[in-house]
N, C-alpha and C positions, 0 to 999 in steps of 0.2 A: 781188459776194461772192466771195472767193477760196476755195481748196480747204480751208484750215485753218479758216475761218469756217463752211463748209458742213459739216465733219465734227465740229466741236465739239458737245458735248451740249447739247440745249436745256434751258433752266431755266424751270420752270413756277411761276408764282405768282398770287396773287389780284390782279386789277386794282384800282386805286384811282382816285379822282376826278382825281388828277394825270395819270393815263394817258389821259383822255378824248380830248384832241386827237389824240394819236398812234394811238389805236385807231380813231377815225373815219377818219383818213387811211388806215390799213392796210385797213380793210373796204372803203372806197371804191375803193382801188387794186386790190383783188383781184377786184372784180366789175363796176365801171363805168368807162366811158371808154376811151381809147386805151391808157392805162397798163396796164389789165387784160388786154389782148391779149397781153402778155408771158407770161402764165400760161394754163393751160387751163380755169380756173373762171370765166372772164369771162361776164357776162350782157349785155354791150354790145350784142349783136344783137337781144336781146329786150326789154331795158329800158334806158331812159335815166333821167337825173335821179339823185337820191340813193338810196343803199342804206340808210343809217341817218343819224342826226343825234346831236349831243351829248346831247340830252334822252333819247333812246332808250338810249344807252349808260349814261348816269347811272342810269336806271331799273333796268337789269340789275344794275349795280354795287351799288345800294342795296336791291335787293329782298331780302326776308327769307329766301325760299327759293331764291335764286339765287346763282350765282357766275360772274363773268366771269374767265376764265383768260387771263393774259397770258403769251405764250411768248417768251423772249429768247434770242439766241445772240450771243456776243461783245459783249454790252452793248446790243444793238439789238433792238426789238420786230419779231418776224418772223411771228407767228401769234397767234391768239386764238380763244376759243370760249366760248359761253354754256352753262352748265348750270343747270337749274331743276328743283327737286324738285316732283313733282306726284303726291302720294300715294305708292304703292308704286313709281312709275316716275320716270324722269328724262327731261327734254327737252333735246336738243342743238341749239343753233342759233348764230347770229352767228359762224359758223366762217369764218375767213379765214387764208390763208397768203400772205405777200408773193409776188407773181408770180414774181420772180426766184429765189425759193426753192422754187418748185413743181416736182414731178417727181422729187424726190430722196428721197422717203420721209418727209419731215416731217409731212405731213398724216396718214399712217397712225399716226405716233407720237403726235401730238396726240389723235387720235380714241381710240386705245388707252389713253392716260392719262385722257381724259375718262371712259371706260367703267370703268376701274379705280377711279377716284374715286367715281363714281356707285354702284357695286357695294359698294365697300369702306367708304366714309364715310357713305353714305346708305342702304346696304342696298337699293338699287333692283333690281327683278327684271327691268326692261326699260329700254331706252333708246328713246326716241321722237324723231322728227324730221319735219319736212315739207320737201319738195323740189318745185320747180316741175316738173310732168310733162314740159314741153318739154326738160328737161335730161337726155336719155337718157344721155349720157356720165357725168354726175355720179351718176345713179341706179345705173348699172352699177358705178361705183366703189364705192358703198355695198353693193351687192349682193355684191361680192367680199369684203367685210368682215363679211358675215353678216347684213346688214339684208334685211328681207323686205318687199315691196310689199303693203300691205294692201287696196288697192282703195278705201280711204276717202279721198275727195277733197273739197276745200274750194275755193270760188271765190277767185280772185284779187281783191283789194280794188281794183277799177277805181275811179279817181276819187280815191283817197287817195294824194296825192303822196309821202307818207312811205314808200311801198313802191316808188317809182319811177314812171316813165312808160312804160307798156306800148307796144311796137311791134307788137304783134299782139293779136288778140281772142280767142285760144283758151287763155290761161294760166289754170292752176289748180294747187293744191297737192295732193300725195298724201302720206299718212302712211306712213312707213317705220318698222319696229320691229325691234329685235334683243333677244333674250333674253340677260341678263347672268348671270354666275356658273355 
């Protein structure tokens, strides 16, 4: 990605079924396998296997209370995130930034736009997300953006290959929350 592509403003749009193959590839590249090591969000050392599948992406796209945001720059898909309305709150997930585009502020921009949308369009009072507790660097990144660790933890779904193949036995999720507005 050259400098002009990196500085062009990202375009946010709602993903469609036609985006599914590109979205799956983006999410996989950001978290799994050797390609993910080009960025800092890799989970390759703690999880192998798939991060998502076409069916999971389609379910988010077609969900009545969800929106999958596709982010493009210079005509290329470079990031995405899931927003789901859950009562008075919104859930943020399926967040991925192309590894070569990480570290330049794009993730902050995507997160801020997701928060703006949730508060402005859905009148959400809080944004919720779950993060694997072993990802200290990622949790710290969210904390710098105003998210608070709740201490509410949920077990990792060991044995369900849709979530990957764990490389350690201490994985769990923690709920992080940020007040919006």
